[in-house]
N, C-alpha and C positions, 0 to 999 in steps of 0.2 A: 236789507232783509231778502234780497233776491238771489237765489241760487238755482241750480238746475236739477237737483234731486233731493230726496229725503229717504229716511229708512224707517220701515215698520217691521217689527219682528225680524230684524237682521236682514231684511230684503230691501235692496235699493230700488226705488221707483223714480223714474224720470218725470219731472214736472217743474214748472217755474213758479217760484214764490212771487206773489204780487201783493202790494199793500191793499187792504180792503178800501174800497172807495168811500165808505161812510164812517168807519170806526178807526180812530187813531190807535196805534199799537196792536193792530190785528193784520195778519197776513194770511193769504189763502193760496193753495196750489190745487188746481183742478186736475182730477184724474179722468182721463178720457175713455177708459174701457166702458163698453156698453152705452156710450153716449147716444142719446136719441131714442132709447128704448123705454122712455117714461121715467127715467131716474138719472140723477147726476150725483157726483161725489167729489169731495174736497178733503184735503188736510187743512185744518185751521189752527193757526198759532195765535194765542192771545198773550201778550207780554205781561209780566208781573204787575199785578194790581190794576190792570186795564180791563175794560168791559166791552162786550157787544151789547149796545143799548137795547131797550125794549123794542121789539119788532114782531111782525106777524107774517106768516106765509098763507095766503088765501087758499091755494089749491095744492099744497104739498105737505106730506108728512115728513118730519125731519127726525133722523136717528143720529145720536152721538155715541161714538165709542171713544172713551178717554184713553189716549195713547200714553201720555206722560203728564206730569205736573198735577195740580189740583186746583179746585175752585168750587164754584157753586152756580146753579142755574135757578132762575125763577121761571116757573111754568104755570101760567095763570096765577093763582094765589099761593101755590105750593113752592117751597124752596127745597132744592135737592143738592146735597154735597156731591161733588164730582171727584172720583179717585181713579187711578190707573186701572184699566181692565173693566170698568163699569160701562154699561150700555143703557141709554135712555131714549125714550120716544117722545117727540113733541107733536101732538096732533095738529092738523091744519086748523087755522083760524084761532089759535091760542097765542096770546101775547107771551113772549119769552125773552130772556136775556141771559147772558153768560158772563160771569165775573171770575177772573183768574186770581189765584192765590199768590203768595210771595215768590214762587218760582215760575209763574206763568202756567199755561196749560196748552196742550196740543190735543186736538180732536180729529178723528176721522168722522166726517159728516156725510150722510147719505140723504138725499132729498128725493121722495117718491111722489109722482103725480097721483092724485086721487080723482 
């Protein structure tokens, strides 16, 4: 699952896909622009019917922009359906997880230090 670029809105962006160190069936490509300015960003691919298990970010707000595919997210006690073009915010210190649908899901994720 490692290649050197991906496409968002018909724009090629150079990055390297790497398997997620904790979650099977999940790959991430870090985008380096503005790195070190209090935020970081990734494209995240979750394979069909795979999940990013419940976890928490103590000092970061997380934003998800659904690029393609579908799935759902649990944010605290709330479940949200994810569809292409949707944007969601996950506040810091909130347990959350992402589950991909039948075709998988691709997210543009931004993490902002608070």
